[in-house]
C-alpha positions as CSV (number, residue, x, y, z in Angstrom):
1,X,58.8,92.0,166.0
2,X,61.0,88.9,166.6
3,X,59.2,85.7,165.8
4,X,58.0,83.4,168.6
5,X,60.4,80.7,169.8
6,X,60.0,77.4,168.0
7,X,58.2,74.5,169.8
8,X,60.0,71.9,167.8
9,X,61.7,69.0,169.4
10,X,65.3,69.8,170.8
11,X,68.2,69.5,168.3
12,X,69.6,66.0,168.1
13,X,72.8,64.5,166.8
14,X,73.9,65.6,163.4
15,X,74.3,62.1,162.1
16,X,71.5,60.9,159.8
17,X,71.2,57.3,158.6
18,X,70.5,56.9,154.9
19,X,66.9,55.9,155.8
20,X,66.3,59.0,158.0
21,X,67.7,61.2,155.3
22,X,65.3,59.6,152.8
23,X,62.3,60.3,155.0
24,X,63.3,64.0,155.4
25,X,63.8,64.4,151.7
26,X,60.4,62.7,151.0
27,X,58.7,65.1,153.4
28,X,60.2,68.1,151.6
29,X,59.0,66.7,148.3
30,X,55.4,66.1,149.1
31,X,53.4,68.1,146.5
32,X,51.6,71.1,148.1
33,X,53.1,70.7,151.5
34,X,54.8,74.0,152.5
35,X,57.3,75.0,155.2
36,X,54.7,76.0,157.7
37,X,52.6,72.9,157.4
38,X,55.8,70.8,157.5
39,X,56.8,72.5,160.8
40,X,53.4,71.9,162.2
41,X,53.5,68.2,161.4
42,X,57.0,67.9,162.9
43,X,55.8,69.6,166.1
44,X,52.7,67.2,166.2
45,X,54.4,64.0,165.3
46,X,58.1,64.5,166.3
47,X,59.7,63.4,163.0
48,X,59.1,62.6,159.4
49,X,58.9,58.8,160.0
50,X,56.0,59.3,162.3
51,X,54.3,61.7,159.8
52,X,54.4,59.1,157.0
53,X,53.1,56.4,159.3
54,X,50.2,58.5,160.6
55,X,46.6,58.0,159.6
56,X,45.3,60.4,157.0
57,X,42.5,61.5,159.4
58,X,45.2,62.5,161.9
59,X,47.0,64.5,159.2
60,X,43.8,66.3,158.3
61,X,43.2,67.3,161.8
62,X,46.6,69.2,161.6
63,X,45.1,71.3,158.7
64,X,46.2,69.3,155.7
65,X,43.6,69.0,152.9
66,X,42.4,65.5,152.1
67,X,44.5,65.3,148.9
68,X,47.8,66.3,150.6
69,X,47.1,64.0,153.5
70,X,46.6,61.1,151.1
71,X,49.8,62.1,149.2
72,X,51.7,61.8,152.5
73,X,50.2,58.5,153.4
74,X,50.8,57.0,149.9
75,X,54.5,57.8,150.1
76,X,54.4,59.0,146.5
77,X,57.5,61.3,147.1
78,X,59.9,58.5,148.1
79,X,61.0,57.6,144.6
80,X,62.0,61.3,143.9
81,X,63.6,61.4,147.4
82,X,65.9,58.4,146.4
83,X,66.9,60.3,143.2
84,X,67.7,63.4,145.3
85,X,69.8,61.3,147.7
86,X,71.9,60.0,144.8
87,X,72.3,63.6,143.4
88,X,73.5,64.8,146.8
89,X,76.1,62.1,147.0
90,X,77.5,62.9,143.5
91,X,77.6,66.6,144.4
92,X,79.1,66.3,147.9
93,X,76.1,67.8,149.5
94,X,75.0,67.5,153.1
95,X,71.4,67.6,154.4
96,X,70.9,69.8,157.5
97,X,67.5,69.1,159.1
98,X,65.4,71.3,161.3
99,X,66.2,69.3,164.4
100,X,69.9,68.8,163.6
101,X,72.3,70.4,166.1
102,X,74.0,72.1,163.2
103,X,70.9,73.9,162.1
104,X,71.4,77.7,162.9
105,X,69.6,78.8,166.0
106,X,68.7,82.2,164.5
107,X,67.2,80.6,161.5
108,X,65.3,78.0,163.5
109,X,63.5,80.9,165.4
110,X,62.1,82.7,162.3
111,X,58.4,82.4,161.4
112,X,58.8,79.8,158.6
113,X,62.2,78.1,158.9
114,X,62.9,75.7,156.1
115,X,62.6,72.1,157.3
116,X,65.8,71.1,155.5
117,X,68.8,72.8,154.0
118,X,71.0,71.4,151.3
119,X,74.7,72.4,152.0
120,X,77.9,72.3,150.1
121,X,81.0,73.5,151.9
122,X,81.9,74.3,155.4
123,X,78.7,73.8,157.4
124,X,80.3,75.2,160.6
125,X,80.1,78.6,159.1
126,X,76.3,78.7,159.9
127,X,77.3,78.8,163.6
128,X,79.5,81.9,163.1
129,X,78.5,85.6,163.6
130,X,76.8,86.3,160.2
131,X,75.9,89.7,158.5
132,X,73.8,89.8,155.4
133,X,74.9,92.1,152.5
134,X,72.3,92.8,149.8
135,X,71.7,95.3,147.0
136,X,70.9,95.9,143.4
137,X,71.8,93.6,140.5
138,X,72.8,96.8,138.6
139,X,75.1,98.6,140.9
140,X,76.9,101.9,140.3
141,X,80.7,102.1,140.5
142,X,80.3,103.7,143.9
143,X,78.0,100.8,145.1
144,X,80.5,98.2,144.0
145,X,83.4,100.0,145.7
146,X,81.5,100.4,149.0
147,X,80.4,96.8,149.0
148,X,84.0,95.5,148.4
149,X,85.5,97.8,151.0
150,X,82.9,97.1,153.7
151,X,82.6,93.3,153.0
152,X,86.4,92.8,153.1
153,X,86.7,94.9,156.3
154,X,83.8,93.0,158.0
155,X,85.4,89.8,156.9
156,X,88.7,90.7,158.4
157,X,86.9,91.6,161.6
158,X,85.6,88.0,161.8
159,X,82.1,88.3,160.4
160,X,80.8,85.8,157.9
161,X,79.2,87.6,155.1
162,X,75.9,86.2,153.8
163,X,74.4,87.0,150.4
164,X,72.5,85.5,147.5
165,X,75.2,85.2,144.8
166,X,73.1,87.3,142.4
167,X,74.7,89.7,139.9
168,X,75.9,93.1,141.3
169,X,76.2,93.7,145.0
170,X,75.8,90.0,146.1
171,X,78.6,88.9,143.8
172,X,80.9,91.8,144.9
173,X,80.3,91.0,148.6
174,X,81.3,87.3,148.1
175,X,84.4,88.1,146.0
176,X,85.6,90.7,148.5
177,X,85.4,88.1,151.3
178,X,87.3,85.5,149.4
179,X,90.0,88.0,148.4
180,X,90.9,88.6,152.1
181,X,90.5,84.9,153.0
182,X,87.3,85.6,154.8
183,X,84.2,83.6,155.3
184,X,81.1,83.8,153.2
185,X,77.8,81.9,152.7
186,X,75.7,82.0,149.5
187,X,72.0,81.4,149.9
188,X,70.7,80.2,146.5
189,X,67.4,80.4,144.9
190,X,68.0,77.2,143.0
191,X,69.6,73.8,143.8
192,X,73.2,73.9,145.2
193,X,74.3,72.0,142.2
194,X,73.0,74.6,139.8
195,X,75.0,77.8,139.1
196,X,72.9,81.0,138.7
197,X,73.9,83.3,137.1
198,X,76.0,81.2,134.9
199,X,78.9,83.7,134.9
200,X,79.4,83.0,138.5
201,X,80.5,79.4,137.9
202,X,84.0,80.0,139.2
203,X,82.7,82.0,142.1
204,X,80.3,79.2,143.1
205,X,83.2,76.7,143.0
206,X,85.3,78.9,145.2
207,X,82.6,79.4,147.7
208,X,81.9,75.6,147.8
209,X,85.6,75.1,148.4
210,X,86.3,77.9,150.9
211,X,82.9,78.9,152.2
212,X,79.3,77.5,152.0
213,X,76.5,77.2,149.5
214,X,73.1,76.5,150.9
215,X,69.5,76.2,149.6
216,X,66.2,74.9,150.7
217,X,65.3,74.0,147.1
218,X,66.0,70.4,146.0
219,X,69.0,69.4,143.9
220,X,68.6,70.3,140.3
221,X,66.0,73.0,141.0
222,X,65.9,75.8,138.4
223,X,66.3,79.5,139.5
224,X,62.7,80.5,138.9
225,X,62.0,84.2,139.7
226,X,59.6,83.3,142.5
227,X,62.3,81.5,144.4
228,X,64.3,84.6,145.2
229,X,61.9,86.4,147.6
230,X,61.4,83.0,149.3
231,X,65.2,82.5,149.8
232,X,65.6,86.1,151.0
233,X,64.1,85.2,154.4
234,X,67.1,82.7,154.9
235,X,69.6,85.4,154.0
236,X,68.3,87.6,156.8
237,X,67.3,84.8,159.1
238,X,70.9,83.5,159.3
239,X,72.3,86.9,160.2
240,X,72.6,89.2,163.2
241,X,72.0,92.2,160.9
242,X,71.4,93.2,157.3
243,X,73.4,95.7,155.3
244,X,71.8,97.3,152.2
245,X,74.2,99.0,149.8
246,X,72.1,100.0,146.7
247,X,68.6,99.3,145.6
248,X,65.7,101.0,143.7
249,X,62.4,101.9,145.4
250,X,60.8,98.5,144.7
251,X,63.6,96.0,144.8
252,X,64.5,92.6,146.3
253,X,66.8,94.2,148.8
254,X,63.8,96.2,150.1
255,X,61.8,93.0,150.5
256,X,64.8,91.5,152.4
257,X,65.0,94.6,154.7
258,X,61.3,94.1,155.6
259,X,61.9,90.5,156.4
260,X,64.9,91.4,158.5
261,X,62.8,93.9,160.5
262,X,60.1,91.2,161.0
263,X,62.8,88.8,162.3
264,X,64.1,91.4,164.8
265,X,67.5,91.9,162.9
266,X,69.6,95.0,163.0
267,X,69.3,97.0,159.9
268,X,72.1,99.0,158.3
269,X,72.4,101.0,155.0
270,X,75.0,102.8,153.0
271,X,73.8,106.3,152.0
272,X,73.9,107.2,148.3
273,X,73.7,110.1,145.9
274,X,70.1,111.5,146.1
275,X,70.1,111.9,142.2
276,X,70.7,108.2,141.7
277,X,67.6,105.8,141.6
278,X,69.8,103.1,143.1
279,X,70.1,105.2,146.3
280,X,66.4,105.4,146.9
281,X,66.2,102.1,148.8
282,X,69.1,102.6,151.4
283,X,68.4,106.3,151.7
284,X,64.7,105.6,152.6
285,X,65.8,102.9,155.1
286,X,68.0,105.5,156.8
287,X,65.1,108.0,157.1
288,X,63.1,105.2,158.6
289,X,65.7,104.4,161.3
290,X,68.3,102.1,159.7
291,X,71.9,102.8,160.9
292,X,73.9,104.8,158.4
293,X,77.1,103.0,157.6
294,X,80.3,104.8,156.6
295,X,82.8,102.1,157.7
296,X,82.7,98.6,159.2
297,X,82.9,99.8,162.8
298,X,79.5,101.4,162.4
299,X,78.1,97.9,162.0
300,X,80.2,96.1,164.7
301,X,79.3,98.4,167.4
302,X,75.6,98.0,166.9
303,X,75.6,94.2,166.9
304,X,74.3,92.3,169.9
305,X,76.8,92.2,172.7
306,X,76.9,88.4,172.5
307,X,78.1,88.6,169.0
308,X,80.6,91.3,169.7
309,X,82.1,89.2,172.4
310,X,82.3,86.2,170.0
311,X,84.1,88.4,167.4
312,X,86.6,89.6,170.0
313,X,87.2,86.0,171.3
314,X,87.5,84.7,167.7
315,X,90.0,87.5,166.8
316,X,92.2,86.7,169.7
317,X,92.3,83.0,168.8
318,X,93.2,83.9,165.2
319,X,96.1,86.1,166.4
320,X,97.4,83.4,168.8
321,X,97.1,80.7,166.2
322,X,99.2,82.8,163.8
323,X,102.0,83.2,166.4
324,X,101.5,80.2,168.7
325,X,102.3,80.3,172.3
326,X,100.4,80.7,175.6
327,X,97.6,83.2,175.5
328,X,98.2,84.6,178.9
329,X,101.9,85.1,178.4
330,X,101.4,86.8,175.0
331,X,98.8,89.2,176.4
332,X,101.0,90.1,179.4
333,X,104.0,90.7,177.2
334,X,102.1,92.9,174.8
335,X,100.5,95.0,177.6
336,X,103.9,95.4,179.3
337,X,105.5,96.8,176.2
338,X,102.4,98.8,175.1
339,X,103.0,97.2,171.7
340,X,101.3,94.3,169.8
341,X,104.7,92.8,168.9
342,X,104.9,89.1,168.9
343,X,101.2,88.7,168.4
344,X,100.4,90.3,165.0
345,X,102.0,89.4,161.7
346,X,103.7,92.2,159.7
347,X,102.6,94.6,158.3
348,X,99.6,94.6,160.7
349,X,101.9,95.0,163.7
350,X,103.6,98.0,162.2
351,X,100.3,99.7,161.5
352,X,99.0,98.9,165.0
353,X,102.2,100.3,166.6
354,X,101.9,103.5,164.5
355,X,98.2,104.1,165.6
356,X,99.1,103.3,169.3
357,X,101.7,106.2,169.2
358,X,98.8,108.7,168.7
359,X,96.6,107.4,171.5
360,X,96.7,108.4,175.2
361,X,95.8,106.7,178.4
362,X,94.5,109.9,180.1
363,X,92.3,111.3,177.2
364,X,90.3,110.0,174.3
365,X,91.1,110.7,170.7
366,X,88.4,110.8,168.1
367,X,88.7,108.6,165.0
368,X,88.7,111.7,162.7
369,X,91.6,113.2,164.6
370,X,93.6,109.9,164.1
371,X,92.8,110.0,160.4
372,X,94.0,113.5,160.1
373,X,97.1,113.0,162.2
374,X,98.3,109.8,160.6
375,X,98.7,110.9,157.0
376,X,100.7,107.9,155.8
377,X,97.9,105.4,156.5
378,X,94.5,105.2,154.9
379,X,91.3,105.3,157.1
380,X,90.6,101.7,156.5
381,X,94.1,100.7,157.7
382,X,93.7,102.9,160.8
383,X,90.3,101.3,161.6
384,X,91.6,97.8,161.1
385,X,94.6,98.5,163.4
386,X,92.2,99.9,166.0
387,X,90.2,96.7,165.9
388,X,93.3,94.5,166.3
389,X,94.4,96.7,169.3
390,X,90.9,96.3,170.8
391,X,91.2,92.5,170.5
392,X,94.6,92.6,172.2
393,X,93.2,94.6,175.0
394,X,95.5,97.5,174.3
395,X,92.9,100.0,173.2
396,X,89.4,100.7,174.5
397,X,86.7,102.4,172.4
398,X,84.5,105.0,174.1
399,X,81.1,106.3,172.9
400,X,81.2,108.6,169.9
401,X,84.0,106.8,168.0
402,X,86.6,107.9,170.6
403,X,89.6,105.7,171.6
404,X,91.9,105.6,174.4
405,X,95.1,103.5,175.3
406,X,94.5,101.0,178.1
407,X,96.7,101.7,181.1
């Protein structure tokens, strides 16, 4: 079931003064004060400054133990908060607070949203349509190939891929996004200034430069094993849906899938070989009702309609930005010629025109028929061309993966 809407104060301007930032950091660093208690205090007092100025008895009335209430009142966490502030400045890290207008709406609505996020990179990506991709740290060749293909295709379709930058499937998904100039967010189980695993140092730098690294753990935090199940709720919480590629019976991806269901997210899974232990997790999820995924379109068509509309609008903007010119004139010219010429860069335009030749205005054509008919294009190229044509308004998809040319 989806979690109940938050009763926190409405989001405010994203500009924090150094003093306000210090108070938020100090609240995060109070020993023994978890995310749920922090949220309850914020709901009760309105902000961290008021919390630290409150009488210990008022804090205890909110459910805090006497020891934690005294820790808050004593301000014992402010020295460490000042150290964190300096570490953030040196690492180029921003602080995104729970009442910040940049804080993702989906994440704010989960049961226990982190009160603050440490962020390095393009913070605006948290406001995009996100899809989580998770799986085993020890994937098969098939699992890596499926992850790379799906992540790249979904990134081309405009989705931001969210994962945890762990070995295996996570790493494959991030790299595939970056390889096609797509957007990706890595949610870490350590500080955003710490690289784990160490072999992903270059990947972490690339994501910080071209995507986004985020964590709820303070700067310098080590990647303890208990951190990863905690961070998984953020991976699913940021996203409209969760895709599981490979995972054993009892795995972190299974935990994330349960969190996604609790958060009301769409659940997708890539089927695997029944003789492989790494297929147990996704195959079981499919048996339990997760959507079986063979290509990226299986995911896009099941996303909430509001997210589908955002993807189409963003795709249209990308195309117009590449070619320039007036949107209405470009759309009219393309429709009049029944071709996407003048709006798509080559070789995408050639591929789109090729697909358009096999579509009809008075009858639908199934995707499998297109794949069989166009033998000089791969299935992924055909699917990508269909998506571009849909964005341009030249093709309409019908139920059952059938397509027709728009009159």
